[in-house]
N, C-alpha and C positions, 0 to 999 in steps of 0.2 A: 504494499500498501504504499507505502515511502518513495517506493521509485513513482506508481503511477500516477500521485497525486501531488499538485503544489505546499508548501505550507499553510498556505491559507483553506485549503479545502482539506487539510489534515484536523486542521482547527477545527471546520464547521462539524467533521465525522464524530469525533471525540465530544462534540457538546451535545451532539443528539446520541449517540450511546448514554454520558451520564443522562439525558434527561432520561433515556426510556428506562437504564436502569433503575434511575429514581421515581420513576411511575411504578414499575413491577414492585417497587421496595417497597412503597406508598400501598402500592394493593396490598399486598400480601400483608401490613401493617393493619389496614382497614380490614381486613379479613378475618386476621387472628381475632382483632378487635368485636368483630363483630358475633365471633362466636362467644369469647368471653360472655358479652353483653346475652346471648341468648341461654347460657348456661346459667349466667344466673337468675337471669327472667325465669324460666324453668325451674329451677329451685326456689323460688320467692311462690312462685304459682302453687308450687306441688307444699311446702310451707302453708301458703292460705288457705287450699284445700286441707290440710292435715286440722288447722284452728277453725275451718268452719265444723267439718265432722266433728271435733271434737266437742263446739259451743252446742249444737245442735242436739248432743247424746248427752248433755249436759244433764243429770236428775237430784237433785238437790230435797232429801227430808226431814222439813221441819217437824215431825210428830212429836217429839220428843221435847221440844224446846217449850218454855211458857206459854201459856192460852192469853188473847187478849180480853180484855173488856169491852163488850160494843157501847158506845157512848153518842153515837155518830149524831150528829144537829139534823133536827128534823122541820120540816117546813114553820111549824105554830111552835116552835120551844122561847122563839126570842124576837122581838123585833129587830135586833142588834146584829140579824144572824147576815152574814155576807159582809161587814162592815169591818170586821178585823180579820186579820189574816195570822197565823203562826210559823215564822221561822227558826227553824234550827240548822245550826254550824256544828258537822259533826266532822271535827279535825283530826288527826294524827293520831288515829287509832292503832298503829305502831302492830297488827296482830302479828305474832312469832317474838315482841322484844322479851330481853330478858336481861336485866341490872345485876352488878357486879355484884358479888359476894359482901364486898366492903362499902357498897354505897350509902351514901349522907340521909336518904329515907329507904326507907322499905315501903316498895312495890312489888308484889306479888303478879304477875299478868300471864293469864293463858286464856282458853277459850271458855271457861267456866267462869271465872272473873270478869271474860266481856259481857259475859249471858249474864251473869246478874246485873251488870252496869247499865244496857242498854233494856233491861228490864226496869228496874226503877226509873230509869229516863222515861219509860215509856211511861208506867205511874205519875212520875213528875207531869206530863205537857196532860197527862187526864184532867189532873188538877184542877192545871191553869184553864184546861177547855171548857170545864164545868160553869168556870166565871164569863171566860171571853166569849166562849161559841160562836170559833173560828170554823168557818166553813169549807179554806183551804188552810194546808201546808205547805209550806217549800221544805224542804230538806236540801240543804248545801250541803257535800261534801269537800270537802278540805287541803284533799291530798295526807301523803301517806298514810292509806289506809293499810296498806302492810308492809313491816318494815324492812324490807333486801331481800336483795335475790344473793346466796351460795354465802350467809353471813358478810356480806358489802354492802356496803351504800351503790348507786345508781351510778357513779365512776368511779367505783371500781379501787376507790382509795384508800378506803377506811373500811376496818373488821370490825363489826360488832357481834357481840355474845347472842343467839338466840335460843329459842326452844320450841319452833318447826320448821320444817327444810318447807321447797319454795311450794309444795304440792298443796303442803298443810295450812299454812297462809291464803292460797287461792281458796282453796274448798272452802276453809272456816269462813273466810271474808266473804263470798259469797252465800253458805248457807243462812248467817246470822245476819244481814243485808236484807234478804227477801225475808224472812220472819218478821224482822222490824218493820220492814214498808209496810207489811200485811197487817201489822200491826194498826200502822198509821192509816192504811186503808180502809180498814173498818170505824175506823173516829171520823175521819175526814170526809167530804163531799169529793175532795178533791187535792190528789197532792203531786207536787213536784219536783223532781232529782233532778238536782243540778250539778254537776262535778267539774272542777278541775282535770287539766288532764292527766296530771300526775304529781307528785311531789319530789321530793330531791334523793330518798332514801330507794326508790325500786324504780322507777320510769317507764320502760315498756312494760316489763310483767304486770305491773298497776294498771296500764291502762286496759290490758290484756281481760284484767279481771274487771274492770269497771264495765267494757264493753260486752263482758258475758253477765255481768249482772242487767244492764240494758234488755240484750238478748231476752231473758228472763223476767224482767219486769213488763215486756211490751206483749208476749206471749198469756200472761200470767193473770194480770191487774188490767181491769179496765176502765178506772179514773184515778192512773197513776200515769205520769209522762215521766222522763226521763230526758235529757238532754247531755251532748257529752263536746264543746266547744276544744279546738283544738290549739286555742291561744292561750298564752298567758294567765291571760283575764277572762272569767266566765261571765256574763252582763245580766242581769237578773232585773228586773224591773216589775216593782209590784205599786200599785196606785200613782204611778208618775214618778216614783221614790227610784233610782238606780242603784243598784248595790253590786259594785266591782270586784269579783268571790276570785282570790287567788291564793297558791301555798305559802307564797312570801320566797322560798327560792324554787328553782329548776332541776333539771337533772342536767347539763352540760353545761351550759355557756356561765351563770352568775357567777360573780366572785366572790360577793358576799348576800345574806338575805337581807329584806328589807327589815328595819329594826323592827326592835319592842317599843319604841317611841319614836314618833316621827323628830327625825333629823333632819335641819334646812336642804343638806346630800337628799334627802329622798323626798322631798317633799318638791325640789326639783326635778327630780326624776319622776315625780308624779304628774308635776305639771306637766310636766314636755307631751306625756302620754293624753292627759287630757285634751291638750288643746290638740297634737299633731289626730287624735280621734276622734274632735269637734265638739266632744263632749259638751263642754260649756255652753257651745250656742246652742242644745236643743229642748233647754228652758224644766227641763226637771226641778221636781220641787227639793228635792235631796238628790245627795252624792253619797254615797259612802262607802269605804275601803272594807272591804272582808282579809282578814289572810290568819291563818293557821305558823304551822314551823315552830314557833317559841315555846310553845306548853303554857303560858303566860298569859293570863286580861289584861291588858291594857288598850287606852280609851284616850285618843287626843284630837281634839276639835281646831277647825281651820275657816274662813271664813267661807272657802268654797266646798271643804266637805271635811268630811270627819276621819277619821283612821281605827282601826278596830284591829286588836288583835284577840282571838279565839282561843279557849282552853283546848285543852286535850283529851278526851276519852279516857286515853292510856297514862297522861299526867307526865311525872317527873323518868325521865334518862337518866344514866347518871351523868351525859355532859348537862343537862338544863337544871339539874340541882347543884353544879360545882358554878353554873357561868349564871344565873338567872336568879330571881327572887323566888319562891315556891308559893305557887297556889294549891298547888295537889291538882286533883285531875276534875272535869268536869264537862260541860258543854254551855258554851253560848248560847242566847237564843235573842229572840225579839218578837214583838207586836206592834203589828204595823194598822192604825185605824187612820184613813183617809190619811194626810201627811202628817202623820203625827207617830211617834216611834218609838217605844218603850224597852229599853233594851236592858237582860237581866241575866247571871248566869246560876246553873246550876252545879252547886260543887262537892264535892268530896262522898255522897252519897252509898 
């Protein structure tokens, strides 16, 4: 070829061959990448089929759990029917958690104690219902319903003692929540369940548990609905009052949780969110930030909104005992009458 072509022609031939070689290389790379993508998609499809089969075959036996007392409000009970709404903020159950033997305060936590506390909570709700006669109950699940996966948090960087494996946490959550919601459905004309996507402890496995609960609710109850938004804040509107529900820390990106009390940095962060989401321009009667995570009750008020930390039904973990004031365990609630809101806590029952 050197003998038959000029230097310029040889340069053109070499360039053309490089171009062809590059094209073939790119085609091979594209084919390999396409094969990888197809393999990954096939695996994900099989996983989704497996999850669908698993969820569709879930059978939960709640026959051995305490029975509820039916006191559902009737049309002729009171002139106040429909004027009041009860909101229960169920946060940080940490099913499967175990405190160390040298913890500051004793807190034995297992399935039996979970059922006992939920049953007493139901009785406390009954007491309130006899007075306020609410026709609707909002049940907000504020994250960390499960304690973790494989004795670790979602970011896989923190080892925790646990008394249940992954399957036990999933099954006990599903069984006790179906039982508790079934009890509420006998008391209220309508029950609305709202859940934040997950907390910082369990991540995706907790999301799967929440989805399984929604499947069960949709198939079992006529007067119960459930919503699972996929964003950090779950928006709940009651009588034109906006409740922005979150766990307070998520499972991937957030370096620090939202604090117990509203700091300047936290207020700037929240204000930015409310402005960008155009919340301030929607003429709500009131705006409320509801969060869990810190297992401690707290309340701060600003001109635009209030900021509330909700109690944990589980109560004090080793970490919260050593870093925050102790409230013990409990559930935070609100009674909403028009645009008036009464906040309270059920503590240490």
